[in-house]
C-alpha positions in Angstrom: -0.1 -0.1 0.0 1.5 3.2 -0.9 1.7 5.6 2.2 2.1 8.6 -0.1 -1.2 8.2 -1.9 -3.6 10.9 -1.9 -7.2 10.9 -1.1 -10.2 13.5 -1.9 -12.3 14.2 0.8 -15.7 12.9 0.1 -18.2 14.2 2.6 -20.3 11.5 4.4 -23.3 11.4 2.3 -21.5 11.0 -0.9 -18.8 8.6 0.7 -20.5 5.5 -0.6 -21.1 6.6 -3.9 -17.8 8.1 -4.2 -15.8 4.8 -3.2 -17.8 2.9 -6.3 -17.8 5.5 -9.0 -15.0 7.8 -7.9 -12.7 4.9 -7.7 -13.4 4.2 -11.4 -13.5 7.7 -12.6 -17.1 7.8 -13.2 -19.5 10.7 -12.8 -22.0 10.6 -9.9 -25.7 11.8 -10.4 -26.7 14.0 -7.8 -30.0 14.8 -9.3 -31.7 15.4 -12.7 -29.9 18.6 -13.6 -26.4 18.2 -11.9 -23.5 15.5 -12.3 -20.5 16.0 -9.9 -17.1 14.4 -11.7 -15.5 12.9 -8.7 -11.5 12.6 -8.8 -10.1 8.9 -8.5 -10.3 7.5 -5.0 -8.2 4.7 -3.9 -9.2 2.2 -0.9 -6.8 -0.1 0.8 -6.4 -2.1 3.9 -3.7 -3.6 6.0 -3.9 -6.2 8.7 -1.3 -7.8 11.5 -2.2 -10.7 13.4 -0.2 -13.4 15.5 0.0 -16.2 18.0 2.5 -15.6 20.9 3.3 -17.7 23.7 5.2 -15.8 26.3 7.3 -16.8 29.6 7.8 -14.3 32.1 10.1 -14.7 35.0 8.1 -15.5 38.0 4.9 -16.2 36.6 3.3 -19.6 37.0 2.4 -20.4 33.7 3.0 -19.2 30.1 0.5 -17.1 28.4 -0.6 -18.0 25.1 -2.7 -15.8 22.9 -4.0 -15.1 19.4 -3.9 -11.5 18.6 -5.3 -9.0 15.9 -2.5 -6.6 16.6 -3.6 -4.3 14.1 -6.3 -3.3 11.0 -6.0 -0.2 8.9 -8.0 1.2 6.3 -6.4 3.5 3.8 -8.5 5.9 1.8 -6.8 8.5 -0.6 -7.6 10.7 -3.5 -6.5 13.7 -5.6 -8.3 17.2 -5.7 -6.2 18.7 -8.4 -2.7 17.8 -9.7 -1.0 19.7 -6.8 -3.7 18.9 -3.8 -4.4 15.5 -2.2 -5.5 14.1 0.7 -5.0 10.8 3.0 -7.2 9.3 5.4 -6.1 6.2 7.6 -7.4 4.3 10.5 -6.1 2.0 12.7 -7.5 -0.8 15.4 -5.1 -1.1 18.0 -5.4 -4.4 19.9 -3.8 -2.9 23.3 -6.7 -0.2 23.2 -9.1 -2.1 21.8 -10.3 1.4 19.9 -10.2 2.5 16.3 -8.3 5.6 15.9 -7.8 8.3 13.1 -4.1 7.9 12.6 -3.4 10.1 9.2 -5.7 13.1 8.1 -3.4 14.9 6.0 -4.2 17.4 3.2 -0.8 17.4 0.9 0.3 20.2 -1.5 3.1 19.2 -3.7 4.4 21.9 -5.7 7.4 20.4 -6.9 9.8 17.8 -5.6 11.7 20.1 -3.3 8.4 22.0 -2.3 5.7 20.3 -0.4 3.3 21.2 2.4 1.5 18.9 4.5 -1.1 19.6 7.1 -3.3 17.7 9.5 -2.3 14.4 11.3 0.7 12.7 10.4 4.2 11.0 10.9 6.4 14.3 11.9 10.2 14.1 10.6 11.7 11.9 13.1 13.9 9.0 13.1 13.7 6.1 10.3 12.1 3.9 12.1 9.0 5.8 13.3 8.9 6.8 9.2 8.5 3.1 8.3 6.2 1.8 11.6 5.2 -1.6 12.2 4.0 -2.3 8.5 7.0 -1.4 6.7 9.4 -2.7 9.2 11.9 -5.4 8.5 11.7 -7.1 11.8 8.2 -8.4 12.8 8.3 -6.6 16.8 8.1 -2.8 16.3 9.2 -0.6 19.0 10.0 -3.3 21.6 13.3 -2.3 22.6 12.7 1.3 23.8 14.6 2.8 21.0 12.3 3.7 18.2 10.2 6.7 18.4 10.4 8.1 22.1 9.1 11.2 20.9 5.6 12.1 22.4 2.8 11.5 19.9 -1.0 11.4 19.8 -1.4 8.2 18.1 0.7 5.6 16.4 4.0 8.0 16.0 1.4 10.8 14.7 1.1 14.3 15.5 -1.5 17.1 14.6 0.7 19.9 12.6 2.1 21.4 9.7 5.4 20.5 7.8 7.7 21.3 4.9 9.8 18.7 3.0 11.5 18.7 -0.3 13.9 16.4 -2.0 17.1 17.7 -3.6 18.6 14.9 -5.4 20.7 13.1 -2.6 19.6 15.2 0.4 16.1 14.8 1.8 14.9 18.1 4.1 12.0 18.2 6.4 10.8 20.5 9.0 7.6 21.0 11.0 5.8 22.3 13.8 3.3 20.2 15.9 1.0 19.7 18.9 1.2 16.4 21.1 -1.0 15.6 24.0 1.1 17.9 26.6 0.6 21.0 24.4 -3.0 20.8 23.5 -5.5 22.8 25.5 -5.8 21.5 28.9 -2.3 19.7 28.7 0.6 20.3 30.9 2.4 22.8 28.4 -0.7 24.2 26.4 1.3 27.2 25.2 4.2 25.3 23.4 4.7 23.3 20.4 7.1 20.8 19.1 9.8 21.6 16.7 10.9 18.7 14.5 13.2 18.4 12.0 15.2 15.6 9.3 18.0 15.6 7.2 18.2 12.5 5.0 21.4 11.3 2.7 20.9 8.8 -0.1 24.6 7.5 -1.1 23.6 4.7 -3.5 19.9 4.5 -5.1 17.9 7.3 -3.7 14.9 7.2 -1.3 12.8 9.8 -2.5 9.5 11.1 -1.0 8.8 11.4 2.6 8.3 7.9 4.4 11.0 5.3 4.1 11.1 1.5 4.6 13.1 -0.9 6.6 13.7 -2.7 3.7 13.4 -2.9 -0.2 13.9 -6.8 -0.7 16.7 -5.9 -3.3 14.6 -3.4 -5.4 17.3 -0.7 -4.4 20.6 -0.8 -3.4 20.6 1.5 -0.4 23.4 3.4 1.6 21.2 6.0 3.5 22.1 8.1 6.9 19.8 10.3 8.4 19.5 12.7 11.7 16.4 13.8 13.7 15.3 16.2 16.2 12.6 17.1 18.1 12.4 20.0 20.6 9.8 20.9 23.4 9.8 23.3 26.4 13.7 23.0 26.5 13.9 19.1 26.1 15.6 17.8 23.1 15.6 14.6 21.4 18.1 13.4 18.8 18.4 10.6 16.8 20.9 8.9 14.1 20.0 6.3 12.0 21.4 4.3 8.9 20.2 1.6 6.5 22.6 -0.5 4.2 21.0 -3.0 1.7 22.6 -4.7 -1.2 21.7 -7.1 -3.8 24.5 -9.7 -4.2 25.7 -11.4 -7.4 23.8 -14.4 -6.6 20.6 -12.3 -6.2 20.7 -12.7 -2.4 19.8 -9.7 -0.4 22.0 -8.2 2.7 20.5 -5.7 5.0 22.2 -4.0 7.7 20.2 -1.1 10.1 21.3 0.8 13.0 20.0 3.9 14.9 21.2 5.7 18.0 18.7 7.8 20.0 18.6 10.2 23.1 15.8 11.7 24.4 15.1 14.4 27.1 12.4 14.4 29.5 9.6 11.9 29.9 9.3 11.7 26.1 6.4 9.2 26.1 6.3 7.7 22.6 5.4 3.9 22.8 6.0 3.6 26.4 8.7 2.6 28.7 9.0 -0.3 31.5 9.8 2.7 34.0 9.2 6.7 34.5 12.5 8.5 33.6 14.1 11.8 32.9 16.3 11.0 30.2 17.2 8.0 28.2 19.8 6.7 25.4 19.8 3.9 23.3 20.6 1.9 20.4 20.0 -1.0 17.8 21.4 -2.8 15.2 19.6 -5.5 12.8 21.1 -7.7 10.2 19.0 -9.9 7.7 19.7 -12.0 4.7 16.9 -12.7 1.9 17.7 -15.9 0.1 17.7 -15.7 -3.9 15.9 -19.0 -4.3 12.3 -18.9 -4.4 10.3 -21.3 -2.0 7.1 -22.1 -3.3 5.5 -18.6 -3.7 7.9 -16.6 -1.6 11.4 -16.4 -0.5 12.8 -17.0 3.1 14.8 -14.3 5.1 16.6 -14.5 8.4 16.9 -11.4 10.6 18.8 -10.9 13.8 18.1 -7.7 16.0 19.8 -6.3 18.9 18.7 -3.3 21.0 19.5 -1.6 24.4 18.1 1.4 25.9 19.4 2.9 29.4 16.9 4.9 31.4 17.7 7.7 34.1 15.3 7.2 36.4 15.1 8.3 40.3 16.2 5.3 41.7 19.6 5.5 39.3 19.8 3.9 35.8 18.1 1.0 34.6 18.6 -1.0 31.4 16.7 -2.8 29.0 18.2 -5.3 26.6 16.3 -6.9 23.8 17.1 -9.5 21.2 15.0 -10.7 18.3 15.6 -13.4 15.9 13.0 -14.0 12.6 12.3 -16.5 9.9 10.5 -14.4 7.3 8.7 -15.9 4.5 8.3 -13.0 2.1 5.4 -13.9 -0.4 4.8 -10.3 -1.8 7.1 -7.8 0.1 5.1 -5.6 2.5 1.7 -6.8 1.1 1.9 -10.4 2.2 4.4 -11.9 4.8 4.6 -14.6 7.5 7.3 -14.3 10.3 8.3 -16.9 12.9 10.0 -14.7 15.6 11.7 -15.3 18.8 11.9 -12.2 21.4 13.9 -11.8 24.4 13.6 -8.8 27.0 15.5 -8.4 29.9 14.9 -5.4 32.1 16.8 -5.4 35.6 15.8 -8.4 37.3 12.7 -9.0 35.0 13.1 -11.5 32.1 10.6 -12.5 29.6 10.9 -14.7 26.3 8.5 -14.8 23.5 7.6 -17.4 20.5 5.3 -16.1 18.0 4.1 -16.6 14.3 2.9 -13.4 12.5 1.2 -12.9 9.4 0.7 -9.5 7.6 -1.5 -8.5 4.7 -2.0 -5.4 2.7 -4.0 -4.7 -0.1 
């Protein structure tokens, strides 16, 4: 599913008809005298579901769960050649609620000059810009490193941003609200300033969003730096991705990120309240060249460490993950057999699971 697709914002009364006839570029008859020409509308969906068996130190029994991790509905369209709109929702199993994660007006004046306004992913680290659906590993934000920035929902914030592609250099800057800076929050008069610089040394990664892998479609050597600032607290991340298709058609991927967060940044949560944190992860993967049935196998390993500065001193979270992935159609159809080991001070847990991701 193209995350940069654009959506025409049909009104509630027209939505059903727009989806049927607008998607085919057909006119919609409003009454006997008027015909409304609707731009094409694109509709898509995504799902992540899994079975997990979790063993936690001190627990009497393992916990076995079937999980509907996430379901997303994508709606996008183009009002003019310059103006488009995207609207995405997400069902989150942890909250058992459906949330609007993206509602963004997109103004594309040129590759170097784009303005987005609404709710969307702010300029941030690579991991936040690919999220769970475009990550290489199954488990997303499990190591305390990816996206410690505060957000409204699923890494998204409400605001406005500029971004542009200048050949090998991508630039993005924005101003956003997060829960603490909205009316009724702890800092209602403040806003979040966010920025990212991204450099592509091999094949160019254009656009706003990023991937955790391209499964060999591109040779990538890219580096990025991002920062968020709010009320004197600053977060800085450094990330890099190297991916190379070898002579035998196998694909090697190496990814890493270092992040430091001042203040109780929020994000996807932490095992303990903290005033500052810093951490890193490294990832390596190999996609086997020989097809096996309808797909290809990929092996993956990931290690992460995060240190939290707490009232009781420094505490460390160590995470290791192993995946055996079966890639059927890139991010649109894949299976993941995964093992996740987390160690936080004296509390350890291990998890074995099988995950399925589908998108259309």
